[in-house]
C-alpha positions as CSV (number, residue, x, y, z in Angstrom):
1,M,173.2,21.9,-34.2
2,I,174.1,24.9,-36.4
3,K,173.8,28.4,-34.9
4,T,174.3,31.9,-36.2
5,I,176.9,33.7,-34.0
6,N,178.9,36.9,-33.9
7,V,181.3,37.1,-36.8
8,E,184.3,38.2,-34.8
9,D,183.8,35.4,-32.2
10,N,183.5,32.9,-35.0
11,R,186.6,34.3,-36.9
12,Q,188.7,34.2,-33.8
13,A,187.8,30.5,-33.2
14,V,188.3,29.5,-36.8
15,C,191.7,31.3,-37.1
16,Q,192.8,29.7,-33.9
17,W,192.0,26.2,-35.2
18,L,193.6,26.9,-38.6
19,N,196.8,28.2,-36.9
20,H,197.1,24.8,-35.1
21,S,197.0,23.0,-38.4
22,S,200.1,20.9,-39.3
23,K,200.1,22.7,-42.6
24,K,200.1,26.3,-41.3
25,T,200.9,28.9,-43.9
26,E,201.3,32.6,-44.1
27,A,197.9,32.7,-45.9
28,V,196.2,31.2,-42.8
29,S,198.0,33.6,-40.5
30,A,197.0,36.6,-42.6
31,F,193.4,36.1,-41.5
32,S,194.4,37.0,-38.0
33,D,196.0,40.2,-39.4
34,Q,192.9,42.2,-40.5
35,E,192.0,45.8,-40.4
36,Q,188.8,47.6,-41.3
37,L,189.4,50.8,-43.4
38,S,187.1,53.8,-43.6
39,L,187.9,56.8,-45.8
40,A,185.6,59.7,-46.4
41,F,185.8,62.8,-48.7
42,F,184.5,66.0,-47.1
43,D,183.8,69.4,-48.6
44,N,183.8,71.7,-45.6
45,Q,181.3,70.0,-43.2
46,H,179.6,67.7,-45.7
47,Q,180.6,64.2,-46.6
48,L,180.5,63.8,-50.3
49,G,182.0,60.3,-50.7
50,G,183.1,57.3,-48.8
51,L,185.1,54.1,-49.1
52,I,185.0,51.1,-46.8
53,G,187.5,48.3,-47.1
54,K,189.3,45.5,-45.3
55,R,193.0,44.8,-45.3
56,T,193.8,41.1,-44.8
57,G,197.5,40.4,-44.8
58,N,199.0,42.2,-47.8
59,T,195.7,42.7,-49.7
60,I,193.0,45.3,-49.4
61,H,189.5,44.6,-50.6
62,I,187.1,47.5,-51.3
63,Q,183.8,46.5,-49.8
64,L,181.9,49.7,-50.5
65,L,182.6,52.9,-52.5
66,A,180.1,55.6,-53.3
67,V,179.9,59.3,-54.1
68,N,176.9,61.6,-53.6
69,P,175.1,61.6,-56.9
70,D,175.1,65.4,-57.0
71,H,178.9,65.4,-56.8
72,Q,179.9,62.5,-59.2
73,N,182.3,63.0,-62.0
74,Q,184.3,65.6,-60.0
75,G,187.3,63.3,-59.1
76,I,186.1,62.4,-55.6
77,G,186.0,58.7,-56.2
78,K,189.4,58.9,-57.8
79,Q,190.8,60.7,-54.8
80,L,189.4,58.1,-52.4
81,I,190.9,55.3,-54.5
82,Q,194.3,57.0,-54.6
83,A,194.3,57.6,-50.9
84,L,193.6,53.8,-50.5
85,F,196.5,53.0,-52.8
86,D,198.8,55.3,-50.9
87,Y,197.8,53.7,-47.6
88,G,198.2,50.2,-49.0
89,K,201.7,51.0,-50.2
90,K,202.6,52.6,-46.9
91,V,201.6,49.4,-44.9
92,G,203.2,47.0,-47.4
93,C,200.2,45.7,-49.3
94,R,200.7,44.1,-52.7
95,S,197.2,44.5,-54.1
96,V,193.8,46.0,-53.9
97,T,190.7,44.0,-55.1
98,V,187.1,44.9,-55.7
99,T,184.0,43.2,-57.1
100,T,181.3,45.1,-58.9
101,Q,178.4,44.5,-61.2
102,D,178.5,45.2,-64.9
103,Y,175.8,47.9,-64.5
104,Q,177.7,49.7,-61.7
105,A,181.2,51.2,-62.3
106,P,183.5,48.8,-64.2
107,H,184.9,51.7,-66.3
108,F,185.7,53.7,-63.2
109,Y,187.8,50.9,-61.8
110,Q,189.5,50.2,-65.1
111,A,190.4,53.9,-65.4
112,A,191.9,53.7,-61.9
113,G,194.3,50.9,-63.1
114,F,192.3,47.8,-62.0
115,E,192.4,44.8,-64.3
116,T,189.7,42.2,-64.6
117,F,190.6,38.8,-63.4
118,G,187.2,37.1,-63.4
119,V,183.6,37.4,-64.5
120,L,180.6,35.4,-63.3
121,S,177.8,35.7,-65.8
122,D,174.2,35.8,-64.6
123,T,175.3,36.5,-61.1
124,P,173.7,37.3,-58.7
125,V,170.7,37.5,-61.1
126,L,170.1,36.5,-64.7
127,G,171.2,39.2,-67.1
128,T,173.9,40.7,-65.0
129,D,177.6,39.9,-64.6
130,K,179.7,40.1,-61.4
131,L,183.2,41.4,-62.2
132,Y,186.4,40.8,-60.2
133,F,189.2,43.4,-60.4
134,V,192.7,43.6,-59.0
135,K,195.2,46.5,-58.9
136,M,198.8,45.5,-58.1
137,L,200.5,48.2,-55.9
C-alpha cells in the first residue's frame, strides 16, 4: 500500500535508512543537513522582492525568486542573489543552483555569473526548455 505522508516525516525516515547503508557517504549525510532560506527585499514597509532556497550540505538551490513587476530592472533581484552568494560563502557552500524556463529569466542568471550545465527540451511542455544553472562560489 502506498500512502502520501508529510514530507519531513518521510525525509527523516529515508535519511535514517540511508545513513545505515554499508556504503554511507558524505552525500547521503548531507540530506540530513538541510536549511530553508528566505530572503526579502524591502523598501520601507513594502516587500518588493523575495528569494526562497534550500541549503543541502554545501549547495544552495534557489527554489523561487521574484521581484514585484513594478520594481523590476532596478537591481533588486541582483541584490537578493548577491546576499545569497554572501551567505553561501559564509557557511561554506561551494555552489548555488537554479532551474528556470527559457521564457523566464535565463539572461538574468547568466548576468549574475551562473553557467548552464543542462537543458531539457520540450520540458515540462512542448516548445519550452528547462534550463539548469550553477554558480560556483
